[in-house]
C-alpha positions in Angstrom: 0.0 0.0 0.0 1.4 3.4 -0.9 1.9 5.9 1.8 2.6 9.1 -0.2 0.6 10.5 -3.1 2.4 13.0 -5.3 1.2 14.2 -8.6 1.8 17.2 -10.9 -0.4 18.4 -13.7 0.7 21.0 -16.2 -1.9 23.2 -17.7 0.2 24.6 -20.5 -2.7 26.6 -22.0 -3.0 28.5 -18.7 0.7 28.4 -17.9 -0.1 26.8 -14.6 1.2 23.8 -12.7 -0.9 22.0 -10.1 0.9 19.9 -7.5 -0.6 17.4 -5.1 1.2 16.1 -2.1 -0.6 13.9 0.4 0.5 11.5 3.2 -1.9 8.5 3.2 -2.6 6.5 6.3 -1.4 9.3 8.6 -3.6 11.0 11.1 -1.3 12.6 13.6 -1.9 16.2 12.4 -4.7 18.5 11.2 -3.4 18.5 7.7 -1.9 15.6 5.8 -1.2 17.3 2.5 -1.9 20.1 0.0 -2.8 21.1 -3.5 -0.6 24.0 -4.7 -1.0 26.0 -7.9 2.1 27.6 -9.4 2.4 30.2 -12.1 4.5 28.6 -14.8 4.9 31.6 -17.1 8.7 31.7 -16.7 10.7 28.8 -18.1 13.2 29.0 -15.2 12.4 26.7 -12.2 13.5 29.3 -9.6 11.1 31.9 -10.9 7.8 30.0 -10.7 5.7 31.2 -7.7 2.7 29.8 -5.8 -0.6 31.5 -6.5 -3.0 29.2 -4.6 -2.8 26.6 -1.9 -5.5 24.3 -0.4 -4.7 22.2 2.7 -6.1 18.7 2.8 -7.4 17.2 6.0 -6.2 13.8 7.2 -8.1 10.6 6.8 -8.8 10.7 3.0 -8.1 7.8 0.7 -6.3 8.2 -2.6 -9.5 8.3 -4.6 -10.9 11.2 -2.5 -7.6 13.1 -2.7 -7.4 12.7 -6.5 -11.0 13.8 -6.8 -10.1 17.1 -4.9 -7.2 17.7 -7.2 -9.4 17.1 -10.3 -11.9 19.5 -8.9 -9.2 22.3 -8.6 -8.0 21.6 -12.1 -11.6 21.8 -13.4 -12.2 25.1 -11.5 -9.1 26.6 -13.1 -10.1 25.4 -16.6 -13.6 26.8 -16.2 -12.4 30.1 -14.8 -14.2 29.6 -11.5 -10.8 29.7 -9.7 -8.9 32.7 -11.0 -5.1 32.1 -10.7 -4.0 34.3 -13.6 -2.1 37.5 -13.2 
């Protein structure tokens, strides 16, 4: 069974990168992971910056965590979550 879930999705048409990091089977803290959105307009790794972050509560399974990430990606694509500058 996996203990760490880490995914990255590039939305090139929006110049955005969405990162998911979550510790599965861990409940010793309020938060067990996050979804971060980075502006990817610059090609240099050291110049990308975080424009949105959502903390994820403990006790979720991999399916629920992936669903939350998919929801954030869908909100960005639809314009409901504005992360553009």
